[in-house]
N, C-alpha and C positions, 0 to 999 in steps of 0.2 A: 629277639633280637639274637644276634649272631654273638658269637663270644669275640671274635674279632673286635666288636664295638667297645668290649669291655675293656681290652689290652689297654694300660696305661704308654707299653712301646709296639710300636710296628712290628709286627712277626715275620711281615717279608710273605715269604712261601705259605702256602695252605699246610703244606705237609716237609715234614722233614725225613726224607730217606736215610736209611741206614745199610750199609753195605755187610750184608751177614756171608759167614763161610761157616763149613762146619758139613756133615754129613746128617742127613735125615736116616734115622736109625728105626728100623722094624727089627719085632722079637718075634719068634715062634715059640717060646716057651709060655704057654698059657697058665701052668700051672700054678699054685698057691705061692705068692713071693714073701717076703720078711713079714713077720707077724707085728708087728711094732709098726711098721710103713702100712700096712692094711686095714691096722685099727685105727691110724690118719687119715686113713682114705674114708673110713665108714664115719668118722668124727665129719671132716668135712662134708660129706652129705647130708649128715644128718643137721650141721648148723646152717644149711643154705636159707638165707632169709630176704625178704623185698624190701629195699629203703622206700617205696612209696607207701608200706602198709605200716612196716615197724618205726619208721622214725615219724614224729609227730610233725607235718611240715607246717602244721599249722600257727606253731610259736612264733613271736615275733623277733625280730634281731634289728637292734641301733648299729646299721653299720660303722657308725663313728664309737660304739663300744661293742663289737663285737663278743668278747670273751668276757667284760667286766670288770678288767685286772685294773688296779691303781696305777695311776701315772709312774709311782713310783719303780715301775718295772718296765719303763721305755726305757732304753739307753745313753738317752742324752739328756733324760731327768735331772734337774739340779746343776748344767753346764748353763755357760754364758749364753749359749744358742737357743737353749730352753726357755729362759728367761726372756730373749728379746723376742720369743714368739708370740704372735696374735693368738688370741683363743680360737679363731678359725684354723689358723695352722698348725696349733697342736689337736685339734680335732683331725684333720687332717692328715697329722702323723699317723695315728692312732689307726685310720682305717687304711692308709696305703700297709700299714705293716700287718695288719690282718689281714688285708687282702694279696699281698705279695706270700705269707708265709701258706694260705691254704692256696695258691696258685702253684707252688712248689709242692703241697701234697698232691693237688691234681695229678701234676705234668707226672710225677713218680709213679702214682696209682698206674697212669697208661702204661710207663715203662715198665711195670711191675708186670701189667698185661700181658704185655709183648714178650717179655723176658718168660714168662711160666709157658706160653706158647711155645716158645723156641724149647723149653725145656722136655715139653711134650714130643716134641720133633726129635731131641739130639740124644735123651737119656736113653741108656741099653736097658733097662730094667723094665716090665712091663708095670709091676707095682708103684716105681716110681711115676711113671707115664699116667696113670689113673689119678694120683695124689693131685699130679701139675695140674690134670684137665678140669679139677675141681677148685685149685687156685685160679686159674683163668676165669671162671666165673665169679670168682670173690672179688678179684683186682675192676674186672668190668663193674662190679657193683659199687663198690669204692671209687672209680672214676664216674660215675654216673652219680655217686651222691655227692663230692667236689664239686661237680660241677653245676649239679643244681644247686649246690648252697651260695655259690660264688654268683651265678645269674639272677636267684631269685631275691636272696638277704644281703649278698653283700656291694652287688652292682659296681664292682671293678676287679681286675685281673692282670696278670701280669705273664710274660711270656718265660720258658722253663730258665730257669738260673744257667749260668754257660759253664759253671762246676760240675753242676749236677747232670747237664749234657754230655761234658766231657766220659764222666765215668759210666752212662749209659752207652755211652756212643762205643767205651772201650771194652764193656762187659758185651754186647750185642755183636759186634765185630770178630770177637776172639773165636774161634774154630774148636776149642775145646770144649768138652759137653759141660764141664764141672764149673765155666767160667761165670755164665748167667744164674749158677746158686750163689757162685763168691762174691759176686759183684751185685747181685738182687738182694737174694735172702739172708746172707750175713751184713754187708754194707749198707744197701741203700734201706732195707726192712727195718735192719736193726735202728738205725738212726730214726727211721721214720716212727717205729714203733717208742722209741723214748721221748720222742718230740712230743708224738699224742700223748704218751701218758702224763708229761710235767703239763700241758694244756689242758687235758682234761681235768688235773686234779686240783688246778688254780681257777680256772672259769667257776663263774657264777651264774653260767648262762644257761638254760636245759637243753638247748636247740643243740650248740655245739657241742656239749657234753655227751648226749645221745650219740651226735654221729662219730666223735672221737672213740666212746666206749665202744661201739659196736663195730666200728671198724677196726680196734685192737684186737676184740675177742678174736677175729679173722688172721690177722698177720700174727699172731702169738703161735697158731697153728704152721704158718709158713716158715717163720725163724727153724720151729721145731724139725720141719721138713728139710730144710737146708740142712740142719746140725747132723739128722741122722744120715742123709746122702753123702757126705763131705766126709763124715767121721769115718764111714765104712771106706770109703776112694781112698783116702789119703794115708792112711796106716799102709799102703802098699808103692806108695811113690819114692823115687830115687830122692837124696838129699838136693840134687838140681831141680828137680820137677816142686820141690818142696820150696825152694829158695826163689822158684818163679812166682809162685801163688804170693809168696810172701812179699814180694816185690810190688805185687799187683794190691794187694793189702794197704801197703805203706801209703802208695800214690793215692789210693782210694780213700783214705781216711785222711788225708792233705787236703784233697778235693772238697768231701763233706765238712771237716772242718771251716774252710775258706769260705763253702756256700752261706753258711750261718751269718754271715756279716751283713747281707744285702745291700750293698752299695748302691746297688739300681734303686730302692727305693728312695733315697735323699739324694739321687740324681734329678728324679722325675716329681720332684715337690715344688718345685721352684728355687730351688736353694742357688746360692753363689757357689763356685768352685772354691772359692775359699771356706763355706760353710761347710759342702761336701766334706769337705777333709777334717774341716771341727769335729762333723758328725761321725767321719770312721774315729777319729783319735779316742774318741769317749767309747764308741763301742768296743774297742780294742780294752778300753780302760776299764768297763762295767762291771763291779762285781758281781753284779747278778747275771750278765750274761757270759761271764766266765763261768761261774757256777753251772748255768745252763747248758752249757758247751762241754762240760764235765759229765754233766747229768747224762748228756746225749749218748755219749759211750757207754752207757752203763749195759746197751745190749750188746754192742758190739763186740768190746773186750772178750768179755766171758766166753761168746760164743766163736771167737777165733780160737780162743785156749783150746776152748773144748773141741774142735775139730782138729785139734792137732798142729796148727800153725804157732809154735811159741816158744821160736829158739831165741838165744839172746839178742841177736841183733832186731829179733821185732819186739822183744818187750823193753828195749833200747828207745824205740820207736815210740812208744806208749808212755815211756818215761820220761821223753824229751815233749811231748805232749801236753805231760800232765794228767794223763787218765789211767796209769797204769794199775792204780789202787780199786779200777775198776773190776779186775778182773776177778777177784771174792765175789762179785754178786753172783746169787742163785736163779738161772735162767727159767729153773721149773717153778721157783717160788713166784716170780714176779710174773709167769702165765697163768697160775692159779688164782693169783690176784687180777690180772685182766678178767677173765672168765666172770669173775665172783660178780666183780665191780658192774658189768654188765647187765647179770642176772638180777642183780640188786637193782638196777634203773629199772630193767623191766618188770620188775613185781613192785615197785615204786609205782610205776605209771597206773599198772594194770591195778591195782589195789585203789586208787585215786579216782580212775575210772569207775569203777564196780560201787566205788563210795557215791559218786555223782549219779547213777542209775538206780541206785536205791534210794536217796533222796528224791529224785524225779518220780519215782512209781511211788511213792509216799506221801509225796506233794500233790499226786493226781488222786492220790486214793483220798486225803483228808478234804478235797476239794469238791469232791464227789459226795462225800457224805454232812456237808455242810449246806452244800444248796438243794 
């Protein structure tokens, strides 16, 4: 089935063309580069995996209960709008919410694949080109994984959100080589990592937990790559150049915050215009979603601080968004946790498979001894 058949909203053209500018940079310096970047590159090579083999695609998924989370986590839960809904409509709310969220993950991963390919093309350092090449493969695998999940397990998809599309457009169309890092590695990947983490930790369903944990294991390295490259580069920028990057970050964070409202899901559930307004008001008032939005900046804010974009103006912008306290998060600790959780899921799965094989062999032996 074509993905276009799954979209709730017609997507129009088969492709979206973004005009790119900037130079394709070759380097003739093939000596060893930065040790920490080359170590990350080696890790990127070592950690490649095949989604058709590592993920257990035989696991069943209920499209009306993709994550297995309680109704209390739905923005409109407990409102008059929720109380008026039939059981069928409430099931549809769960389906469309999950389809929309995973669709944006999918579109973001394709954007990350294209951005990392652009980094290979435009970054001046060979060690950065090496690592970005491994990231391009990672992002292709992530897009493949989310596409399969939506097609085979959810059966519904949403086009790219307008706010995510706007940030990708400004990221890819900028001629400066550091902007794909800033737009993708820091903002889009940072927010995606936090969203993946929240969903990984709350889901009670094994297949989405596997997918989110394994993707996060890769994404943690990608954010580390962006931090290394930009921290080195931004040390030498002028005040005016740093201010331009801060403007980009502030605008991008507002776009990412607004993306989370998911207005299009309510518009395409068959609600009236007044009911869509009710849903959006409930979304903006929801204590759960307010906390969720705050958590989603737990990876972005400390990363922005780490790379050297931390003027009083930028700190005030984060204070106005209510996320300034996230600056104290330890990115290194979060990355270690992401690695450990994915490894533990693997260990548990392989231990279970080994136990099943042992039981099968034992049963066969016992059957043979009694025959």
